[in-house]
Biotite code that builds the C-alpha atoms (Angstrom):
import biotite.structure as struc

atoms = struc.array([
    struc.Atom([-51.580, -34.724, -49.914], chain_id="A", res_id=1, res_name="MET", atom_name="CA", element="C"),
    struc.Atom([-54.503, -34.904, -47.554], chain_id="A", res_id=2, res_name="ALA", atom_name="CA", element="C"),
    struc.Atom([-53.729, -34.758, -43.861], chain_id="A", res_id=3, res_name="LEU", atom_name="CA", element="C"),
    struc.Atom([-55.203, -37.278, -41.459], chain_id="A", res_id=4, res_name="LEU", atom_name="CA", element="C"),
    struc.Atom([-57.424, -35.240, -39.138], chain_id="A", res_id=5, res_name="VAL", atom_name="CA", element="C"),
    struc.Atom([-60.588, -35.771, -37.155], chain_id="A", res_id=6, res_name="GLY", atom_name="CA", element="C"),
    struc.Atom([-62.125, -38.814, -35.508], chain_id="A", res_id=7, res_name="LYS", atom_name="CA", element="C"),
    struc.Atom([-64.108, -41.733, -36.908], chain_id="A", res_id=8, res_name="HIS", atom_name="CA", element="C"),
    struc.Atom([-65.672, -44.653, -35.021], chain_id="A", res_id=9, res_name="ILE", atom_name="CA", element="C"),
    struc.Atom([-66.146, -47.983, -36.786], chain_id="A", res_id=10, res_name="ASN", atom_name="CA", element="C"),
    struc.Atom([-67.336, -51.363, -35.577], chain_id="A", res_id=11, res_name="LYS", atom_name="CA", element="C"),
    struc.Atom([-64.793, -54.133, -35.163], chain_id="A", res_id=12, res_name="ILE", atom_name="CA", element="C"),
    struc.Atom([-65.946, -57.717, -35.600], chain_id="A", res_id=13, res_name="ASP", atom_name="CA", element="C"),
    struc.Atom([-64.900, -60.850, -33.692], chain_id="A", res_id=14, res_name="LYS", atom_name="CA", element="C"),
    struc.Atom([-62.210, -61.583, -36.294], chain_id="A", res_id=15, res_name="LYS", atom_name="CA", element="C"),
    struc.Atom([-60.656, -58.148, -35.721], chain_id="A", res_id=16, res_name="GLY", atom_name="CA", element="C"),
    struc.Atom([-61.844, -56.728, -39.029], chain_id="A", res_id=17, res_name="ARG", atom_name="CA", element="C"),
    struc.Atom([-62.469, -53.011, -39.044], chain_id="A", res_id=18, res_name="VAL", atom_name="CA", element="C"),
    struc.Atom([-63.135, -50.575, -41.865], chain_id="A", res_id=19, res_name="SER", atom_name="CA", element="C"),
    struc.Atom([-60.482, -47.883, -42.137], chain_id="A", res_id=20, res_name="VAL", atom_name="CA", element="C"),
    struc.Atom([-62.287, -44.538, -42.565], chain_id="A", res_id=21, res_name="PRO", atom_name="CA", element="C"),
    struc.Atom([-62.433, -43.620, -46.243], chain_id="A", res_id=22, res_name="LYS", atom_name="CA", element="C"),
    struc.Atom([-60.513, -40.308, -45.921], chain_id="A", res_id=23, res_name="PRO", atom_name="CA", element="C"),
    struc.Atom([-57.751, -42.043, -43.938], chain_id="A", res_id=24, res_name="PHE", atom_name="CA", element="C"),
    struc.Atom([-57.557, -44.947, -46.392], chain_id="A", res_id=25, res_name="ARG", atom_name="CA", element="C"),
    struc.Atom([-57.483, -42.532, -49.340], chain_id="A", res_id=26, res_name="ALA", atom_name="CA", element="C"),
    struc.Atom([-54.647, -40.546, -47.753], chain_id="A", res_id=27, res_name="SER", atom_name="CA", element="C"),
    struc.Atom([-52.573, -43.708, -47.193], chain_id="A", res_id=28, res_name="VAL", atom_name="CA", element="C"),
    struc.Atom([-53.140, -44.821, -50.793], chain_id="A", res_id=29, res_name="MET", atom_name="CA", element="C"),
    struc.Atom([-52.495, -41.327, -52.161], chain_id="A", res_id=30, res_name="GLU", atom_name="CA", element="C"),
    struc.Atom([-49.033, -41.533, -50.607], chain_id="A", res_id=31, res_name="ARG", atom_name="CA", element="C"),
    struc.Atom([-48.317, -44.706, -52.570], chain_id="A", res_id=32, res_name="GLY", atom_name="CA", element="C"),
    struc.Atom([-49.291, -47.239, -49.942], chain_id="A", res_id=33, res_name="GLY", atom_name="CA", element="C"),
    struc.Atom([-51.306, -50.399, -50.317], chain_id="A", res_id=34, res_name="SER", atom_name="CA", element="C"),
    struc.Atom([-51.046, -51.477, -46.669], chain_id="A", res_id=35, res_name="VAL", atom_name="CA", element="C"),
    struc.Atom([-51.599, -49.924, -43.266], chain_id="A", res_id=36, res_name="LEU", atom_name="CA", element="C"),
    struc.Atom([-48.672, -50.306, -40.865], chain_id="A", res_id=37, res_name="TYR", atom_name="CA", element="C"),
    struc.Atom([-49.695, -50.744, -37.234], chain_id="A", res_id=38, res_name="VAL", atom_name="CA", element="C"),
    struc.Atom([-47.728, -51.110, -33.998], chain_id="A", res_id=39, res_name="TYR", atom_name="CA", element="C"),
    struc.Atom([-48.466, -50.573, -30.305], chain_id="A", res_id=40, res_name="PRO", atom_name="CA", element="C"),
    struc.Atom([-48.086, -47.065, -28.954], chain_id="A", res_id=41, res_name="SER", atom_name="CA", element="C"),
    struc.Atom([-45.459, -47.146, -26.251], chain_id="A", res_id=42, res_name="PHE", atom_name="CA", element="C"),
    struc.Atom([-46.948, -43.999, -24.686], chain_id="A", res_id=43, res_name="ASN", atom_name="CA", element="C"),
    struc.Atom([-50.667, -44.811, -24.620], chain_id="A", res_id=44, res_name="TYR", atom_name="CA", element="C"),
    struc.Atom([-53.101, -47.741, -24.668], chain_id="A", res_id=45, res_name="PRO", atom_name="CA", element="C"),
    struc.Atom([-53.578, -47.230, -28.397], chain_id="A", res_id=46, res_name="ALA", atom_name="CA", element="C"),
    struc.Atom([-52.424, -48.517, -31.764], chain_id="A", res_id=47, res_name="ILE", atom_name="CA", element="C"),
    struc.Atom([-50.189, -46.329, -33.922], chain_id="A", res_id=48, res_name="GLU", atom_name="CA", element="C"),
    struc.Atom([-51.005, -46.585, -37.632], chain_id="A", res_id=49, res_name="ALA", atom_name="CA", element="C"),
    struc.Atom([-49.429, -45.103, -40.739], chain_id="A", res_id=50, res_name="CYS", atom_name="CA", element="C"),
    struc.Atom([-48.753, -45.584, -44.414], chain_id="A", res_id=51, res_name="GLY", atom_name="CA", element="C"),
    struc.Atom([-45.611, -46.681, -46.235], chain_id="A", res_id=52, res_name="GLU", atom_name="CA", element="C"),
    struc.Atom([-44.070, -43.206, -46.500], chain_id="A", res_id=53, res_name="GLU", atom_name="CA", element="C"),
    struc.Atom([-44.345, -42.468, -42.777], chain_id="A", res_id=54, res_name="PHE", atom_name="CA", element="C"),
    struc.Atom([-43.033, -45.939, -41.854], chain_id="A", res_id=55, res_name="MET", atom_name="CA", element="C"),
    struc.Atom([-40.021, -45.362, -44.123], chain_id="A", res_id=56, res_name="ARG", atom_name="CA", element="C"),
    struc.Atom([-39.331, -42.082, -42.342], chain_id="A", res_id=57, res_name="ARG", atom_name="CA", element="C"),
    struc.Atom([-39.510, -43.839, -38.960], chain_id="A", res_id=58, res_name="LEU", atom_name="CA", element="C"),
    struc.Atom([-37.071, -46.466, -40.207], chain_id="A", res_id=59, res_name="THR", atom_name="CA", element="C"),
    struc.Atom([-34.714, -43.787, -41.552], chain_id="A", res_id=60, res_name="GLU", atom_name="CA", element="C"),
    struc.Atom([-34.853, -42.025, -38.180], chain_id="A", res_id=61, res_name="SER", atom_name="CA", element="C"),
    struc.Atom([-33.806, -45.268, -36.499], chain_id="A", res_id=62, res_name="LEU", atom_name="CA", element="C"),
    struc.Atom([-30.931, -45.605, -38.962], chain_id="A", res_id=63, res_name="CYS", atom_name="CA", element="C"),
    struc.Atom([-29.803, -42.148, -37.835], chain_id="A", res_id=64, res_name="GLY", atom_name="CA", element="C"),
    struc.Atom([-29.206, -43.460, -34.311], chain_id="A", res_id=65, res_name="LYS", atom_name="CA", element="C"),
    struc.Atom([-25.838, -44.872, -33.340], chain_id="A", res_id=66, res_name="GLU", atom_name="CA", element="C"),
    struc.Atom([-25.623, -48.405, -34.730], chain_id="A", res_id=67, res_name="MET", atom_name="CA", element="C"),
    struc.Atom([-26.115, -51.103, -32.074], chain_id="A", res_id=68, res_name="PHE", atom_name="CA", element="C"),
    struc.Atom([-26.725, -48.514, -29.366], chain_id="A", res_id=69, res_name="SER", atom_name="CA", element="C"),
    struc.Atom([-29.220, -49.322, -26.637], chain_id="A", res_id=70, res_name="ASN", atom_name="CA", element="C"),
    struc.Atom([-31.396, -46.445, -27.848], chain_id="A", res_id=71, res_name="GLU", atom_name="CA", element="C"),
    struc.Atom([-31.507, -47.762, -31.416], chain_id="A", res_id=72, res_name="GLN", atom_name="CA", element="C"),
    struc.Atom([-32.173, -51.328, -30.275], chain_id="A", res_id=73, res_name="GLU", atom_name="CA", element="C"),
    struc.Atom([-34.897, -50.270, -27.835], chain_id="A", res_id=74, res_name="ASP", atom_name="CA", element="C"),
    struc.Atom([-36.683, -48.078, -30.377], chain_id="A", res_id=75, res_name="LEU", atom_name="CA", element="C"),
    struc.Atom([-36.451, -50.768, -33.068], chain_id="A", res_id=76, res_name="ALA", atom_name="CA", element="C"),
    struc.Atom([-37.964, -53.276, -30.631], chain_id="A", res_id=77, res_name="ALA", atom_name="CA", element="C"),
    struc.Atom([-40.757, -50.869, -29.678], chain_id="A", res_id=78, res_name="ALA", atom_name="CA", element="C"),
    struc.Atom([-41.671, -50.003, -33.264], chain_id="A", res_id=79, res_name="VAL", atom_name="CA", element="C"),
    struc.Atom([-40.320, -52.309, -35.961], chain_id="A", res_id=80, res_name="LEU", atom_name="CA", element="C"),
    struc.Atom([-40.321, -55.628, -34.092], chain_id="A", res_id=81, res_name="ASP", atom_name="CA", element="C"),
    struc.Atom([-43.950, -55.088, -33.107], chain_id="A", res_id=82, res_name="SER", atom_name="CA", element="C"),
    struc.Atom([-45.193, -53.698, -36.439], chain_id="A", res_id=83, res_name="ALA", atom_name="CA", element="C"),
    struc.Atom([-47.606, -55.417, -38.800], chain_id="A", res_id=84, res_name="HIS", atom_name="CA", element="C"),
    struc.Atom([-48.294, -54.535, -42.454], chain_id="A", res_id=85, res_name="ALA", atom_name="CA", element="C"),
    struc.Atom([-52.048, -54.932, -42.931], chain_id="A", res_id=86, res_name="LEU", atom_name="CA", element="C"),
    struc.Atom([-53.432, -55.166, -46.476], chain_id="A", res_id=87, res_name="PRO", atom_name="CA", element="C"),
    struc.Atom([-56.777, -53.555, -47.243], chain_id="A", res_id=88, res_name="PHE", atom_name="CA", element="C"),
    struc.Atom([-59.515, -55.938, -48.360], chain_id="A", res_id=89, res_name="ASP", atom_name="CA", element="C"),
    struc.Atom([-61.868, -54.928, -51.233], chain_id="A", res_id=90, res_name="PRO", atom_name="CA", element="C"),
    struc.Atom([-64.209, -53.226, -48.705], chain_id="A", res_id=91, res_name="GLU", atom_name="CA", element="C"),
    struc.Atom([-61.395, -51.109, -47.216], chain_id="A", res_id=92, res_name="GLY", atom_name="CA", element="C"),
    struc.Atom([-61.066, -53.191, -44.064], chain_id="A", res_id=93, res_name="ARG", atom_name="CA", element="C"),
    struc.Atom([-57.980, -54.469, -42.276], chain_id="A", res_id=94, res_name="VAL", atom_name="CA", element="C"),
    struc.Atom([-57.669, -57.242, -39.703], chain_id="A", res_id=95, res_name="VAL", atom_name="CA", element="C"),
    struc.Atom([-56.139, -55.849, -36.523], chain_id="A", res_id=96, res_name="LEU", atom_name="CA", element="C"),
    struc.Atom([-53.821, -58.331, -34.783], chain_id="A", res_id=97, res_name="PRO", atom_name="CA", element="C"),
    struc.Atom([-55.165, -59.723, -31.511], chain_id="A", res_id=98, res_name="LYS", atom_name="CA", element="C"),
    struc.Atom([-52.133, -58.546, -29.526], chain_id="A", res_id=99, res_name="ASP", atom_name="CA", element="C"),
    struc.Atom([-52.738, -54.951, -30.631], chain_id="A", res_id=100, res_name="LEU", atom_name="CA", element="C"),
    struc.Atom([-56.472, -55.162, -29.954], chain_id="A", res_id=101, res_name="ILE", atom_name="CA", element="C"),
    struc.Atom([-55.637, -56.331, -26.421], chain_id="A", res_id=102, res_name="ALA", atom_name="CA", element="C"),
    struc.Atom([-52.974, -53.614, -25.983], chain_id="A", res_id=103, res_name="HIS", atom_name="CA", element="C"),
    struc.Atom([-55.544, -50.912, -26.827], chain_id="A", res_id=104, res_name="ALA", atom_name="CA", element="C"),
    struc.Atom([-58.420, -52.571, -24.960], chain_id="A", res_id=105, res_name="GLY", atom_name="CA", element="C"),
    struc.Atom([-60.591, -52.407, -28.079], chain_id="A", res_id=106, res_name="ILE", atom_name="CA", element="C"),
    struc.Atom([-63.850, -54.328, -28.276], chain_id="A", res_id=107, res_name="SER", atom_name="CA", element="C"),
    struc.Atom([-66.949, -53.603, -30.308], chain_id="A", res_id=108, res_name="GLY", atom_name="CA", element="C"),
    struc.Atom([-65.797, -50.265, -31.721], chain_id="A", res_id=109, res_name="GLU", atom_name="CA", element="C"),
    struc.Atom([-62.498, -48.721, -32.755], chain_id="A", res_id=110, res_name="ALA", atom_name="CA", element="C"),
    struc.Atom([-61.879, -44.977, -32.838], chain_id="A", res_id=111, res_name="LEU", atom_name="CA", element="C"),
    struc.Atom([-59.547, -43.733, -35.585], chain_id="A", res_id=112, res_name="PHE", atom_name="CA", element="C"),
    struc.Atom([-57.921, -40.416, -34.665], chain_id="A", res_id=113, res_name="VAL", atom_name="CA", element="C"),
    struc.Atom([-55.963, -38.385, -37.225], chain_id="A", res_id=114, res_name="GLY", atom_name="CA", element="C"),
    struc.Atom([-52.499, -37.156, -36.278], chain_id="A", res_id=115, res_name="ARG", atom_name="CA", element="C"),
    struc.Atom([-51.552, -35.271, -39.429], chain_id="A", res_id=116, res_name="GLY", atom_name="CA", element="C"),
    struc.Atom([-49.382, -37.815, -41.230], chain_id="A", res_id=117, res_name="GLU", atom_name="CA", element="C"),
    struc.Atom([-50.306, -40.799, -39.067], chain_id="A", res_id=118, res_name="SER", atom_name="CA", element="C"),
    struc.Atom([-53.237, -41.970, -36.958], chain_id="A", res_id=119, res_name="MET", atom_name="CA", element="C"),
    struc.Atom([-54.062, -43.652, -33.672], chain_id="A", res_id=120, res_name="HIS", atom_name="CA", element="C"),
    struc.Atom([-56.642, -46.383, -33.114], chain_id="A", res_id=121, res_name="ILE", atom_name="CA", element="C"),
    struc.Atom([-58.243, -46.253, -29.650], chain_id="A", res_id=122, res_name="TRP", atom_name="CA", element="C"),
    struc.Atom([-60.965, -47.737, -27.528], chain_id="A", res_id=123, res_name="GLN", atom_name="CA", element="C"),
    struc.Atom([-63.385, -44.755, -27.702], chain_id="A", res_id=124, res_name="PRO", atom_name="CA", element="C"),
    struc.Atom([-63.847, -44.166, -23.945], chain_id="A", res_id=125, res_name="ASP", atom_name="CA", element="C"),
    struc.Atom([-60.099, -44.408, -23.272], chain_id="A", res_id=126, res_name="ALA", atom_name="CA", element="C"),
    struc.Atom([-59.423, -41.818, -25.963], chain_id="A", res_id=127, res_name="HIS", atom_name="CA", element="C"),
    struc.Atom([-61.993, -39.415, -24.524], chain_id="A", res_id=128, res_name="GLU", atom_name="CA", element="C"),
    struc.Atom([-60.260, -39.534, -21.130], chain_id="A", res_id=129, res_name="ILE", atom_name="CA", element="C"),
    struc.Atom([-56.878, -39.041, -22.841], chain_id="A", res_id=130, res_name="HIS", atom_name="CA", element="C"),
    struc.Atom([-58.233, -36.136, -24.927], chain_id="A", res_id=131, res_name="ARG", atom_name="CA", element="C"),
    struc.Atom([-59.727, -34.352, -21.912], chain_id="A", res_id=132, res_name="ARG", atom_name="CA", element="C"),
    struc.Atom([-56.526, -34.777, -19.891], chain_id="A", res_id=133, res_name="ASN", atom_name="CA", element="C"),
    struc.Atom([-54.500, -33.383, -22.790], chain_id="A", res_id=134, res_name="GLY", atom_name="CA", element="C"),
    struc.Atom([-56.731, -30.329, -23.128], chain_id="A", res_id=135, res_name="ILE", atom_name="CA", element="C"),
    struc.Atom([-56.552, -29.728, -19.368], chain_id="A", res_id=136, res_name="ASP", atom_name="CA", element="C"),
    struc.Atom([-52.743, -29.905, -19.475], chain_id="A", res_id=137, res_name="GLN", atom_name="CA", element="C"),
    struc.Atom([-52.540, -27.522, -22.435], chain_id="A", res_id=138, res_name="VAL", atom_name="CA", element="C"),
    struc.Atom([-54.732, -25.020, -20.589], chain_id="A", res_id=139, res_name="ARG", atom_name="CA", element="C"),
    struc.Atom([-52.798, -25.389, -17.316], chain_id="A", res_id=140, res_name="ALA", atom_name="CA", element="C"),
    struc.Atom([-49.463, -24.800, -19.077], chain_id="A", res_id=141, res_name="ARG", atom_name="CA", element="C"),
    struc.Atom([-50.940, -22.113, -21.312], chain_id="A", res_id=142, res_name="ARG", atom_name="CA", element="C"),
    struc.Atom([-49.185, -23.929, -24.112], chain_id="A", res_id=143, res_name="ALA", atom_name="CA", element="C"),
    struc.Atom([-48.543, -22.175, -27.380], chain_id="A", res_id=144, res_name="THR", atom_name="CA", element="C"),
    struc.Atom([-47.643, -23.535, -30.773], chain_id="A", res_id=145, res_name="LEU", atom_name="CA", element="C"),
    struc.Atom([-45.475, -21.394, -33.037], chain_id="A", res_id=146, res_name="PRO", atom_name="CA", element="C"),
    struc.Atom([-46.574, -21.508, -36.665], chain_id="A", res_id=147, res_name="LEU", atom_name="CA", element="C"),
    struc.Atom([-43.640, -22.542, -38.826], chain_id="A", res_id=148, res_name="LEU", atom_name="CA", element="C"),
    struc.Atom([-43.142, -20.838, -42.179], chain_id="A", res_id=149, res_name="PRO", atom_name="CA", element="C"),
    struc.Atom([-44.312, -22.790, -45.214], chain_id="A", res_id=150, res_name="SER", atom_name="CA", element="C"),
    struc.Atom([-41.642, -24.628, -47.136], chain_id="A", res_id=151, res_name="SER", atom_name="CA", element="C"),
    struc.Atom([-41.646, -24.446, -50.953], chain_id="A", res_id=152, res_name="PRO", atom_name="CA", element="C"),
    struc.Atom([-42.090, -28.231, -51.350], chain_id="A", res_id=153, res_name="GLU", atom_name="CA", element="C"),
    struc.Atom([-45.185, -28.121, -49.102], chain_id="A", res_id=154, res_name="LYS", atom_name="CA", element="C"),
    struc.Atom([-46.882, -25.472, -51.212], chain_id="A", res_id=155, res_name="GLY", atom_name="CA", element="C"),
    struc.Atom([-45.588, -22.353, -49.464], chain_id="A", res_id=156, res_name="GLY", atom_name="CA", element="C"),
    struc.Atom([-44.053, -19.248, -50.990], chain_id="A", res_id=157, res_name="ALA", atom_name="CA", element="C"),
])
């Protein structure tokens, strides 16, 4: 399955309609999805977006938390309570909810940023500041990323 990588900027109209980049839309549909799930990032002024499979995994992760615990309730409120399932129109567009547009400070253009199995939707200038800060922090920490071995189900040996 195709990974969601790279950046794409698309115009957003006054109704909140925005075209989901074709490679991102294809990846969501390839994974059996017909809608794009969106919810506010609780770390950044951005919108988190994913397909059905990834949203199921998030839900399963929440089910793995202690039932009725504060942690489970807080995470469910941050993700599931705030989530919207957005159908694609025939042109590959979705209508972003006004509360999420306001959360991300989006107007005029929306920047779709791939995150492997999910994506973020940003106001372009805000993302550029975030991206530069992240690169600066990686350099300052001299961060490394160990390469995990391939698993057989992911096409490895």
